[in-house]
PDB file with one MODEL, atoms N, CA, C and O in Angstrom:
MODEL        1
ATOM      1  N   UNK A   1      -9.574 -17.705 -25.597  1.00  0.00           N
ATOM      2  CA  UNK A   1     -10.530 -17.458 -26.659  1.00  0.00           C
ATOM      3  C   UNK A   1     -10.478 -15.982 -27.048  1.00  0.00           C
ATOM      4  O   UNK A   1     -10.411 -15.103 -26.189  1.00  0.00           O
ATOM      5  N   UNK A   2     -10.510 -15.727 -28.355  1.00  0.00           N
ATOM      6  CA  UNK A   2     -10.507 -14.360 -28.862  1.00  0.00           C
ATOM      7  C   UNK A   2     -11.882 -13.727 -28.707  1.00  0.00           C
ATOM      8  O   UNK A   2     -12.902 -14.416 -28.750  1.00  0.00           O
ATOM      9  N   UNK A   3     -11.902 -12.421 -28.529  1.00  0.00           N
ATOM     10  CA  UNK A   3     -13.150 -11.669 -28.582  1.00  0.00           C
ATOM     11  C   UNK A   3     -13.084 -10.801 -29.826  1.00  0.00           C
ATOM     12  O   UNK A   3     -12.198  -9.957 -29.965  1.00  0.00           O
ATOM     13  N   UNK A   4     -14.028 -11.016 -30.723  1.00  0.00           N
ATOM     14  CA  UNK A   4     -14.074 -10.290 -31.983  1.00  0.00           C
ATOM     15  C   UNK A   4     -15.337  -9.435 -31.993  1.00  0.00           C
ATOM     16  O   UNK A   4     -16.445  -9.947 -31.827  1.00  0.00           O
ATOM     17  N   UNK A   5     -15.163  -8.128 -32.188  1.00  0.00           N
ATOM     18  CA  UNK A   5     -16.312  -7.226 -32.220  1.00  0.00           C
ATOM     19  C   UNK A   5     -16.463  -6.644 -33.613  1.00  0.00           C
ATOM     20  O   UNK A   5     -15.490  -6.221 -34.238  1.00  0.00           O
ATOM     21  N   UNK A   6     -17.696  -6.631 -34.085  1.00  0.00           N
ATOM     22  CA  UNK A   6     -18.039  -6.014 -35.355  1.00  0.00           C
ATOM     23  C   UNK A   6     -18.738  -4.705 -35.008  1.00  0.00           C
ATOM     24  O   UNK A   6     -19.804  -4.710 -34.394  1.00  0.00           O
ATOM     25  N   UNK A   7     -18.141  -3.590 -35.399  1.00  0.00           N
ATOM     26  CA  UNK A   7     -18.699  -2.282 -35.087  1.00  0.00           C
ATOM     27  C   UNK A   7     -19.438  -1.732 -36.296  1.00  0.00           C
ATOM     28  O   UNK A   7     -18.870  -1.604 -37.380  1.00  0.00           O
ATOM     29  N   UNK A   8     -20.713  -1.408 -36.098  1.00  0.00           N
ATOM     30  CA  UNK A   8     -21.484  -0.827 -37.194  1.00  0.00           C
ATOM     31  C   UNK A   8     -22.970  -0.932 -36.943  1.00  0.00           C
ATOM     32  O   UNK A   8     -23.414  -1.503 -35.946  1.00  0.00           O
ATOM     33  N   UNK A   9     -23.732  -0.370 -37.865  1.00  0.00           N
ATOM     34  CA  UNK A   9     -25.183  -0.266 -37.707  1.00  0.00           C
ATOM     35  C   UNK A   9     -25.916  -1.552 -38.049  1.00  0.00           C
ATOM     36  O   UNK A   9     -27.123  -1.648 -37.827  1.00  0.00           O
ATOM     37  N   UNK A  10     -25.213  -2.543 -38.584  1.00  0.00           N
ATOM     38  CA  UNK A  10     -25.872  -3.769 -39.020  1.00  0.00           C
ATOM     39  C   UNK A  10     -26.129  -3.751 -40.516  1.00  0.00           C
ATOM     40  O   UNK A  10     -26.954  -4.513 -41.019  1.00  0.00           O
ATOM     41  N   UNK A  11     -25.421  -2.878 -41.229  1.00  0.00           N
ATOM     42  CA  UNK A  11     -25.576  -2.748 -42.686  1.00  0.00           C
ATOM     43  C   UNK A  11     -25.006  -3.983 -43.393  1.00  0.00           C
ATOM     44  O   UNK A  11     -24.439  -4.876 -42.764  1.00  0.00           O
ATOM     45  N   UNK A  12     -25.174  -4.006 -44.707  1.00  0.00           N
ATOM     46  CA  UNK A  12     -24.690  -5.136 -45.501  1.00  0.00           C
ATOM     47  C   UNK A  12     -23.189  -5.348 -45.329  1.00  0.00           C
ATOM     48  O   UNK A  12     -22.738  -6.489 -45.223  1.00  0.00           O
ATOM     49  N   UNK A  13     -22.405  -4.261 -45.299  1.00  0.00           N
ATOM     50  CA  UNK A  13     -20.957  -4.400 -45.129  1.00  0.00           C
ATOM     51  C   UNK A  13     -20.612  -4.927 -43.743  1.00  0.00           C
ATOM     52  O   UNK A  13     -19.638  -5.664 -43.590  1.00  0.00           O
ATOM     53  N   UNK A  14     -21.397  -4.560 -42.730  1.00  0.00           N
ATOM     54  CA  UNK A  14     -21.161  -5.071 -41.378  1.00  0.00           C
ATOM     55  C   UNK A  14     -21.380  -6.587 -41.348  1.00  0.00           C
ATOM     56  O   UNK A  14     -20.608  -7.327 -40.738  1.00  0.00           O
ATOM     57  N   UNK A  15     -22.435  -7.030 -42.012  1.00  0.00           N
ATOM     58  CA  UNK A  15     -22.727  -8.470 -42.056  1.00  0.00           C
ATOM     59  C   UNK A  15     -21.648  -9.212 -42.835  1.00  0.00           C
ATOM     60  O   UNK A  15     -21.259 -10.320 -42.467  1.00  0.00           O
ATOM     61  N   UNK A  16     -21.162  -8.592 -43.922  1.00  0.00           N
ATOM     62  CA  UNK A  16     -20.104  -9.228 -44.722  1.00  0.00           C
ATOM     63  C   UNK A  16     -18.819  -9.329 -43.905  1.00  0.00           C
ATOM     64  O   UNK A  16     -18.132 -10.351 -43.945  1.00  0.00           O
ATOM     65  N   UNK A  17     -18.496  -8.271 -43.167  1.00  0.00           N
ATOM     66  CA  UNK A  17     -17.303  -8.289 -42.323  1.00  0.00           C
ATOM     67  C   UNK A  17     -17.405  -9.395 -41.279  1.00  0.00           C
ATOM     68  O   UNK A  17     -16.430 -10.103 -41.024  1.00  0.00           O
ATOM     69  N   UNK A  18     -18.575  -9.545 -40.679  1.00  0.00           N
ATOM     70  CA  UNK A  18     -18.750 -10.607 -39.681  1.00  0.00           C
ATOM     71  C   UNK A  18     -18.554 -11.978 -40.318  1.00  0.00           C
ATOM     72  O   UNK A  18     -17.917 -12.850 -39.727  1.00  0.00           O
ATOM     73  N   UNK A  19     -19.095 -12.175 -41.514  1.00  0.00           N
ATOM     74  CA  UNK A  19     -18.942 -13.457 -42.204  1.00  0.00           C
ATOM     75  C   UNK A  19     -17.471 -13.747 -42.498  1.00  0.00           C
ATOM     76  O   UNK A  19     -17.014 -14.872 -42.296  1.00  0.00           O
ATOM     77  N   UNK A  20     -16.726 -12.748 -42.971  1.00  0.00           N
ATOM     78  CA  UNK A  20     -15.295 -12.920 -43.270  1.00  0.00           C
ATOM     79  C   UNK A  20     -14.538 -13.268 -41.989  1.00  0.00           C
ATOM     80  O   UNK A  20     -13.691 -14.162 -41.994  1.00  0.00           O
ATOM     81  N   UNK A  21     -14.839 -12.567 -40.890  1.00  0.00           N
ATOM     82  CA  UNK A  21     -14.146 -12.815 -39.619  1.00  0.00           C
ATOM     83  C   UNK A  21     -14.458 -14.213 -39.089  1.00  0.00           C
ATOM     84  O   UNK A  21     -13.566 -14.909 -38.604  1.00  0.00           O
ATOM     85  N   UNK A  22     -15.728 -14.625 -39.181  1.00  0.00           N
ATOM     86  CA  UNK A  22     -16.098 -15.975 -38.718  1.00  0.00           C
ATOM     87  C   UNK A  22     -15.398 -17.048 -39.547  1.00  0.00           C
ATOM     88  O   UNK A  22     -14.894 -18.030 -39.001  1.00  0.00           O
ATOM     89  N   UNK A  23     -15.368 -16.860 -40.865  1.00  0.00           N
ATOM     90  CA  UNK A  23     -14.704 -17.834 -41.741  1.00  0.00           C
ATOM     91  C   UNK A  23     -13.207 -17.885 -41.467  1.00  0.00           C
ATOM     92  O   UNK A  23     -12.610 -18.961 -41.486  1.00  0.00           O
ATOM     93  N   UNK A  24     -12.598 -16.730 -41.213  1.00  0.00           N
ATOM     94  CA  UNK A  24     -11.164 -16.678 -40.922  1.00  0.00           C
ATOM     95  C   UNK A  24     -10.859 -17.443 -39.636  1.00  0.00           C
ATOM     96  O   UNK A  24      -9.904 -18.218 -39.583  1.00  0.00           O
ATOM     97  N   UNK A  25     -11.669 -17.226 -38.599  1.00  0.00           N
ATOM     98  CA  UNK A  25     -11.450 -17.920 -37.319  1.00  0.00           C
ATOM     99  C   UNK A  25     -11.645 -19.423 -37.487  1.00  0.00           C
ATOM    100  O   UNK A  25     -10.842 -20.218 -36.998  1.00  0.00           O
ATOM    101  N   UNK A  26     -12.707 -19.805 -38.177  1.00  0.00           N
ATOM    102  CA  UNK A  26     -12.983 -21.232 -38.384  1.00  0.00           C
ATOM    103  C   UNK A  26     -11.883 -21.883 -39.211  1.00  0.00           C
ATOM    104  O   UNK A  26     -11.445 -22.994 -38.910  1.00  0.00           O
ATOM    105  N   UNK A  27     -11.438 -21.187 -40.256  1.00  0.00           N
ATOM    106  CA  UNK A  27     -10.389 -21.720 -41.124  1.00  0.00           C
ATOM    107  C   UNK A  27      -9.069 -21.901 -40.402  1.00  0.00           C
ATOM    108  O   UNK A  27      -8.273 -22.771 -40.754  1.00  0.00           O
ATOM    109  N   UNK A  28      -8.838 -21.068 -39.382  1.00  0.00           N
ATOM    110  CA  UNK A  28      -7.592 -21.151 -38.617  1.00  0.00           C
ATOM    111  C   UNK A  28      -7.746 -22.048 -37.399  1.00  0.00           C
ATOM    112  O   UNK A  28      -6.784 -22.263 -36.661  1.00  0.00           O
ATOM    113  N   UNK A  29      -8.955 -22.577 -37.180  1.00  0.00           N
ATOM    114  CA  UNK A  29      -9.196 -23.441 -36.029  1.00  0.00           C
ATOM    115  C   UNK A  29      -9.170 -22.685 -34.709  1.00  0.00           C
ATOM    116  O   UNK A  29      -8.857 -23.257 -33.665  1.00  0.00           O
ATOM    117  N   UNK A  30      -9.502 -21.389 -34.758  1.00  0.00           N
ATOM    118  CA  UNK A  30      -9.482 -20.571 -33.549  1.00  0.00           C
ATOM    119  C   UNK A  30     -10.875 -20.474 -32.939  1.00  0.00           C
ATOM    120  O   UNK A  30     -11.878 -20.410 -33.650  1.00  0.00           O
ATOM    121  N   UNK A  31     -10.917 -20.464 -31.625  1.00  0.00           N
ATOM    122  CA  UNK A  31     -12.175 -20.282 -30.920  1.00  0.00           C
ATOM    123  C   UNK A  31     -12.345 -18.795 -30.661  1.00  0.00           C
ATOM    124  O   UNK A  31     -11.461 -18.153 -30.093  1.00  0.00           O
ATOM    125  N   UNK A  32     -13.469 -18.252 -31.071  1.00  0.00           N
ATOM    126  CA  UNK A  32     -13.684 -16.815 -30.909  1.00  0.00           C
ATOM    127  C   UNK A  32     -15.133 -16.535 -30.547  1.00  0.00           C
ATOM    128  O   UNK A  32     -16.053 -17.223 -30.989  1.00  0.00           O
ATOM    129  N   UNK A  33     -15.304 -15.510 -29.735  1.00  0.00           N
ATOM    130  CA  UNK A  33     -16.640 -15.027 -29.396  1.00  0.00           C
ATOM    131  C   UNK A  33     -16.885 -13.802 -30.263  1.00  0.00           C
ATOM    132  O   UNK A  33     -16.059 -12.890 -30.308  1.00  0.00           O
ATOM    133  N   UNK A  34     -18.031 -13.782 -30.955  1.00  0.00           N
ATOM    134  CA  UNK A  34     -18.353 -12.664 -31.842  1.00  0.00           C
ATOM    135  C   UNK A  34     -19.423 -11.795 -31.201  1.00  0.00           C
ATOM    136  O   UNK A  34     -20.451 -12.286 -30.734  1.00  0.00           O
ATOM    137  N   UNK A  35     -19.159 -10.494 -31.188  1.00  0.00           N
ATOM    138  CA  UNK A  35     -20.067  -9.528 -30.574  1.00  0.00           C
ATOM    139  C   UNK A  35     -20.366  -8.439 -31.593  1.00  0.00           C
ATOM    140  O   UNK A  35     -19.454  -7.868 -32.191  1.00  0.00           O
ATOM    141  N   UNK A  36     -21.655  -8.156 -31.787  1.00  0.00           N
ATOM    142  CA  UNK A  36     -22.039  -7.051 -32.673  1.00  0.00           C
ATOM    143  C   UNK A  36     -22.245  -5.816 -31.809  1.00  0.00           C
ATOM    144  O   UNK A  36     -22.986  -5.853 -30.826  1.00  0.00           O
ATOM    145  N   UNK A  37     -21.591  -4.731 -32.176  1.00  0.00           N
ATOM    146  CA  UNK A  37     -21.726  -3.464 -31.446  1.00  0.00           C
ATOM    147  C   UNK A  37     -22.424  -2.474 -32.385  1.00  0.00           C
ATOM    148  O   UNK A  37     -21.854  -2.052 -33.392  1.00  0.00           O
ATOM    149  N   UNK A  38     -23.671  -2.109 -32.040  1.00  0.00           N
ATOM    150  CA  UNK A  38     -24.436  -1.211 -32.901  1.00  0.00           C
ATOM    151  C   UNK A  38     -24.686   0.141 -32.239  1.00  0.00           C
ATOM    152  O   UNK A  38     -25.128   1.078 -32.905  1.00  0.00           O
ATOM    153  N   UNK A  39     -24.413   0.257 -30.951  1.00  0.00           N
ATOM    154  CA  UNK A  39     -24.621   1.515 -30.239  1.00  0.00           C
ATOM    155  C   UNK A  39     -23.547   2.521 -30.647  1.00  0.00           C
ATOM    156  O   UNK A  39     -22.353   2.257 -30.499  1.00  0.00           O
ATOM    157  N   UNK A  40     -23.976   3.679 -31.165  1.00  0.00           N
ATOM    158  CA  UNK A  40     -23.007   4.654 -31.683  1.00  0.00           C
ATOM    159  C   UNK A  40     -22.024   5.150 -30.626  1.00  0.00           C
ATOM    160  O   UNK A  40     -20.852   5.371 -30.931  1.00  0.00           O
ATOM    161  N   UNK A  41     -22.483   5.324 -29.399  1.00  0.00           N
ATOM    162  CA  UNK A  41     -21.556   5.776 -28.342  1.00  0.00           C
ATOM    163  C   UNK A  41     -20.476   4.729 -28.105  1.00  0.00           C
ATOM    164  O   UNK A  41     -19.304   5.067 -27.943  1.00  0.00           O
ATOM    165  N   UNK A  42     -20.867   3.466 -28.084  1.00  0.00           N
ATOM    166  CA  UNK A  42     -19.898   2.382 -27.885  1.00  0.00           C
ATOM    167  C   UNK A  42     -18.936   2.304 -29.065  1.00  0.00           C
ATOM    168  O   UNK A  42     -17.741   2.067 -28.885  1.00  0.00           O
ATOM    169  N   UNK A  43     -19.458   2.502 -30.267  1.00  0.00           N
ATOM    170  CA  UNK A  43     -18.612   2.467 -31.459  1.00  0.00           C
ATOM    171  C   UNK A  43     -17.598   3.614 -31.433  1.00  0.00           C
ATOM    172  O   UNK A  43     -16.420   3.411 -31.730  1.00  0.00           O
ATOM    173  N   UNK A  44     -18.053   4.808 -31.081  1.00  0.00           N
ATOM    174  CA  UNK A  44     -17.163   5.972 -31.064  1.00  0.00           C
ATOM    175  C   UNK A  44     -16.064   5.842 -30.006  1.00  0.00           C
ATOM    176  O   UNK A  44     -15.026   6.494 -30.117  1.00  0.00           O
ATOM    177  N   UNK A  45     -16.273   5.027 -29.003  1.00  0.00           N
ATOM    178  CA  UNK A  45     -15.254   4.815 -27.970  1.00  0.00           C
ATOM    179  C   UNK A  45     -13.988   4.191 -28.567  1.00  0.00           C
ATOM    180  O   UNK A  45     -12.913   4.283 -27.975  1.00  0.00           O
ATOM    181  N   UNK A  46     -14.113   3.557 -29.736  1.00  0.00           N
ATOM    182  CA  UNK A  46     -12.961   2.933 -30.382  1.00  0.00           C
ATOM    183  C   UNK A  46     -12.255   3.875 -31.349  1.00  0.00           C
ATOM    184  O   UNK A  46     -11.355   3.448 -32.072  1.00  0.00           O
ATOM    185  N   UNK A  47     -12.648   5.158 -31.378  1.00  0.00           N
ATOM    186  CA  UNK A  47     -11.998   6.133 -32.253  1.00  0.00           C
ATOM    187  C   UNK A  47     -12.096   5.691 -33.714  1.00  0.00           C
ATOM    188  O   UNK A  47     -11.137   5.792 -34.479  1.00  0.00           O
ATOM    189  N   UNK A  48     -13.259   5.209 -34.072  1.00  0.00           N
ATOM    190  CA  UNK A  48     -13.515   4.678 -35.405  1.00  0.00           C
ATOM    191  C   UNK A  48     -13.882   5.814 -36.351  1.00  0.00           C
ATOM    192  O   UNK A  48     -14.742   6.632 -36.028  1.00  0.00           O
ATOM    193  N   UNK A  49     -13.240   5.873 -37.516  1.00  0.00           N
ATOM    194  CA  UNK A  49     -13.526   6.920 -38.487  1.00  0.00           C
ATOM    195  C   UNK A  49     -14.636   6.517 -39.446  1.00  0.00           C
ATOM    196  O   UNK A  49     -15.411   7.367 -39.883  1.00  0.00           O
ATOM    197  N   UNK A  50     -14.724   5.242 -39.778  1.00  0.00           N
ATOM    198  CA  UNK A  50     -15.752   4.768 -40.702  1.00  0.00           C
ATOM    199  C   UNK A  50     -16.121   3.332 -40.354  1.00  0.00           C
ATOM    200  O   UNK A  50     -15.274   2.554 -39.918  1.00  0.00           O
ATOM    201  N   UNK A  51     -17.393   2.987 -40.550  1.00  0.00           N
ATOM    202  CA  UNK A  51     -17.824   1.610 -40.318  1.00  0.00           C
ATOM    203  C   UNK A  51     -17.785   0.868 -41.649  1.00  0.00           C
ATOM    204  O   UNK A  51     -17.837   1.517 -42.694  1.00  0.00           O
ATOM    205  N   UNK A  52     -17.697  -0.436 -41.659  1.00  0.00           N
ATOM    206  CA  UNK A  52     -17.664  -1.285 -40.470  1.00  0.00           C
ATOM    207  C   UNK A  52     -16.277  -1.310 -39.821  1.00  0.00           C
ATOM    208  O   UNK A  52     -15.264  -1.071 -40.477  1.00  0.00           O
ATOM    209  N   UNK A  53     -16.257  -1.597 -38.547  1.00  0.00           N
ATOM    210  CA  UNK A  53     -15.001  -1.705 -37.822  1.00  0.00           C
ATOM    211  C   UNK A  53     -14.828  -3.111 -37.274  1.00  0.00           C
ATOM    212  O   UNK A  53     -15.803  -3.798 -36.967  1.00  0.00           O
ATOM    213  N   UNK A  54     -13.581  -3.526 -37.156  1.00  0.00           N
ATOM    214  CA  UNK A  54     -13.269  -4.846 -36.608  1.00  0.00           C
ATOM    215  C   UNK A  54     -12.332  -4.666 -35.419  1.00  0.00           C
ATOM    216  O   UNK A  54     -11.268  -4.059 -35.534  1.00  0.00           O
ATOM    217  N   UNK A  55     -12.745  -5.200 -34.287  1.00  0.00           N
ATOM    218  CA  UNK A  55     -11.953  -5.117 -33.058  1.00  0.00           C
ATOM    219  C   UNK A  55     -11.644  -6.543 -32.619  1.00  0.00           C
ATOM    220  O   UNK A  55     -12.549  -7.364 -32.472  1.00  0.00           O
ATOM    221  N   UNK A  56     -10.371  -6.831 -32.413  1.00  0.00           N
ATOM    222  CA  UNK A  56      -9.958  -8.150 -31.933  1.00  0.00           C
ATOM    223  C   UNK A  56      -9.270  -7.953 -30.598  1.00  0.00           C
ATOM    224  O   UNK A  56      -8.262  -7.252 -30.506  1.00  0.00           O
ATOM    225  N   UNK A  57      -9.820  -8.575 -29.559  1.00  0.00           N
ATOM    226  CA  UNK A  57      -9.302  -8.424 -28.193  1.00  0.00           C
ATOM    227  C   UNK A  57      -9.069  -6.954 -27.833  1.00  0.00           C
ATOM    228  O   UNK A  57      -7.996  -6.571 -27.367  1.00  0.00           O
ATOM    229  N   UNK A  58     -10.093  -6.154 -28.060  1.00  0.00           N
ATOM    230  CA  UNK A  58     -10.131  -4.722 -27.703  1.00  0.00           C
ATOM    231  C   UNK A  58      -9.181  -3.850 -28.518  1.00  0.00           C
ATOM    232  O   UNK A  58      -8.956  -2.697 -28.150  1.00  0.00           O
ATOM    233  N   UNK A  59      -8.618  -4.361 -29.610  1.00  0.00           N
ATOM    234  CA  UNK A  59      -7.747  -3.550 -30.470  1.00  0.00           C
ATOM    235  C   UNK A  59      -8.429  -3.357 -31.818  1.00  0.00           C
ATOM    236  O   UNK A  59      -8.767  -4.328 -32.495  1.00  0.00           O
ATOM    237  N   UNK A  60      -8.632  -2.086 -32.208  1.00  0.00           N
ATOM    238  CA  UNK A  60      -9.228  -1.782 -33.510  1.00  0.00           C
ATOM    239  C   UNK A  60      -8.201  -2.114 -34.589  1.00  0.00           C
ATOM    240  O   UNK A  60      -7.124  -1.519 -34.633  1.00  0.00           O
ATOM    241  N   UNK A  61      -8.537  -3.064 -35.457  1.00  0.00           N
ATOM    242  CA  UNK A  61      -7.585  -3.494 -36.486  1.00  0.00           C
ATOM    243  C   UNK A  61      -8.002  -3.078 -37.891  1.00  0.00           C
ATOM    244  O   UNK A  61      -7.175  -3.059 -38.802  1.00  0.00           O
ATOM    245  N   UNK A  62      -9.278  -2.745 -38.074  1.00  0.00           N
ATOM    246  CA  UNK A  62      -9.742  -2.376 -39.408  1.00  0.00           C
ATOM    247  C   UNK A  62     -10.956  -1.469 -39.295  1.00  0.00           C
ATOM    248  O   UNK A  62     -11.797  -1.650 -38.415  1.00  0.00           O
ATOM    249  N   UNK A  63     -11.043  -0.482 -40.203  1.00  0.00           N
ATOM    250  CA  UNK A  63     -12.250   0.347 -40.240  1.00  0.00           C
ATOM    251  C   UNK A  63     -12.522   0.811 -41.659  1.00  0.00           C
ATOM    252  O   UNK A  63     -11.602   1.079 -42.432  1.00  0.00           O
ATOM    253  N   UNK A  64     -13.802   0.901 -41.986  1.00  0.00           N
ATOM    254  CA  UNK A  64     -14.209   1.432 -43.269  1.00  0.00           C
ATOM    255  C   UNK A  64     -13.993   0.544 -44.471  1.00  0.00           C
ATOM    256  O   UNK A  64     -14.097   1.009 -45.606  1.00  0.00           O
ATOM    257  N   UNK A  65     -13.694  -0.732 -44.250  1.00  0.00           N
ATOM    258  CA  UNK A  65     -13.487  -1.641 -45.387  1.00  0.00           C
ATOM    259  C   UNK A  65     -13.701  -3.085 -44.937  1.00  0.00           C
ATOM    260  O   UNK A  65     -13.836  -3.372 -43.747  1.00  0.00           O
ATOM    261  N   UNK A  66     -13.728  -3.978 -45.915  1.00  0.00           N
ATOM    262  CA  UNK A  66     -13.841  -5.411 -45.640  1.00  0.00           C
ATOM    263  C   UNK A  66     -12.460  -6.019 -45.886  1.00  0.00           C
ATOM    264  O   UNK A  66     -12.039  -6.139 -47.036  1.00  0.00           O
ATOM    265  N   UNK A  67     -11.749  -6.405 -44.823  1.00  0.00           N
ATOM    266  CA  UNK A  67     -10.419  -7.017 -45.028  1.00  0.00           C
ATOM    267  C   UNK A  67     -10.556  -8.442 -45.573  1.00  0.00           C
ATOM    268  O   UNK A  67     -11.637  -9.029 -45.532  1.00  0.00           O
ATOM    269  N   UNK A  68      -9.467  -8.981 -46.074  1.00  0.00           N
ATOM    270  CA  UNK A  68      -9.476 -10.364 -46.557  1.00  0.00           C
ATOM    271  C   UNK A  68      -9.401 -11.318 -45.360  1.00  0.00           C
ATOM    272  O   UNK A  68      -9.021 -10.926 -44.257  1.00  0.00           O
ATOM    273  N   UNK A  69      -9.771 -12.572 -45.603  1.00  0.00           N
ATOM    274  CA  UNK A  69      -9.656 -13.583 -44.545  1.00  0.00           C
ATOM    275  C   UNK A  69      -8.206 -13.705 -44.085  1.00  0.00           C
ATOM    276  O   UNK A  69      -7.944 -13.881 -42.895  1.00  0.00           O
ATOM    277  N   UNK A  70      -7.266 -13.612 -45.024  1.00  0.00           N
ATOM    278  CA  UNK A  70      -5.847 -13.731 -44.669  1.00  0.00           C
ATOM    279  C   UNK A  70      -5.443 -12.614 -43.715  1.00  0.00           C
ATOM    280  O   UNK A  70      -4.718 -12.860 -42.751  1.00  0.00           O
ATOM    281  N   UNK A  71      -5.903 -11.382 -43.972  1.00  0.00           N
ATOM    282  CA  UNK A  71      -5.588 -10.265 -43.073  1.00  0.00           C
ATOM    283  C   UNK A  71      -6.161 -10.521 -41.686  1.00  0.00           C
ATOM    284  O   UNK A  71      -5.490 -10.314 -40.675  1.00  0.00           O
ATOM    285  N   UNK A  72      -7.404 -10.972 -41.655  1.00  0.00           N
ATOM    286  CA  UNK A  72      -8.069 -11.203 -40.366  1.00  0.00           C
ATOM    287  C   UNK A  72      -7.349 -12.310 -39.599  1.00  0.00           C
ATOM    288  O   UNK A  72      -7.133 -12.186 -38.393  1.00  0.00           O
ATOM    289  N   UNK A  73      -6.974 -13.396 -40.289  1.00  0.00           N
ATOM    290  CA  UNK A  73      -6.229 -14.470 -39.619  1.00  0.00           C
ATOM    291  C   UNK A  73      -4.934 -13.949 -39.034  1.00  0.00           C
ATOM    292  O   UNK A  73      -4.551 -14.339 -37.931  1.00  0.00           O
ATOM    293  N   UNK A  74      -4.246 -13.062 -39.765  1.00  0.00           N
ATOM    294  CA  UNK A  74      -3.006 -12.474 -39.266  1.00  0.00           C
ATOM    295  C   UNK A  74      -3.242 -11.679 -37.993  1.00  0.00           C
ATOM    296  O   UNK A  74      -2.475 -11.783 -37.036  1.00  0.00           O
ATOM    297  N   UNK A  75      -4.311 -10.881 -37.986  1.00  0.00           N
ATOM    298  CA  UNK A  75      -4.628 -10.096 -36.793  1.00  0.00           C
ATOM    299  C   UNK A  75      -5.026 -10.981 -35.618  1.00  0.00           C
ATOM    300  O   UNK A  75      -4.845 -10.612 -34.457  1.00  0.00           O
ATOM    301  N   UNK A  76      -5.576 -12.161 -35.938  1.00  0.00           N
ATOM    302  CA  UNK A  76      -5.984 -13.100 -34.881  1.00  0.00           C
ATOM    303  C   UNK A  76      -4.783 -13.887 -34.351  1.00  0.00           C
ATOM    304  O   UNK A  76      -4.897 -14.632 -33.377  1.00  0.00           O
ATOM    305  N   UNK A  77      -3.650 -13.715 -34.993  1.00  0.00           N
ATOM    306  CA  UNK A  77      -2.453 -14.433 -34.561  1.00  0.00           C
ATOM    307  C   UNK A  77      -2.376 -15.848 -35.072  1.00  0.00           C
ATOM    308  O   UNK A  77      -1.660 -16.679 -34.514  1.00  0.00           O
ATOM    309  N   UNK A  78      -3.115 -16.132 -36.140  1.00  0.00           N
ATOM    310  CA  UNK A  78      -3.121 -17.501 -36.686  1.00  0.00           C
ATOM    311  C   UNK A  78      -2.030 -17.668 -37.734  1.00  0.00           C
ATOM    312  O   UNK A  78      -1.881 -18.750 -38.303  1.00  0.00           O
TER     313      UNK A  78
ENDMDL
END
């Protein structure tokens, strides 16, 4: 099972990123655990320059933007 982390304060873009990631996983038939990370110290541990950030299995794959579902599926290995 994949671990998908959404890094950010819980802003509108963070929620949109989570929705895109959930839809991408569901569309690809992948099982994933979604974790929201709002603690700034925890977020900074990922060397993130801008939120929202997307981490898949502990690898930062996107920051500061909302990727497409196709991009997210690619990062998930689907």
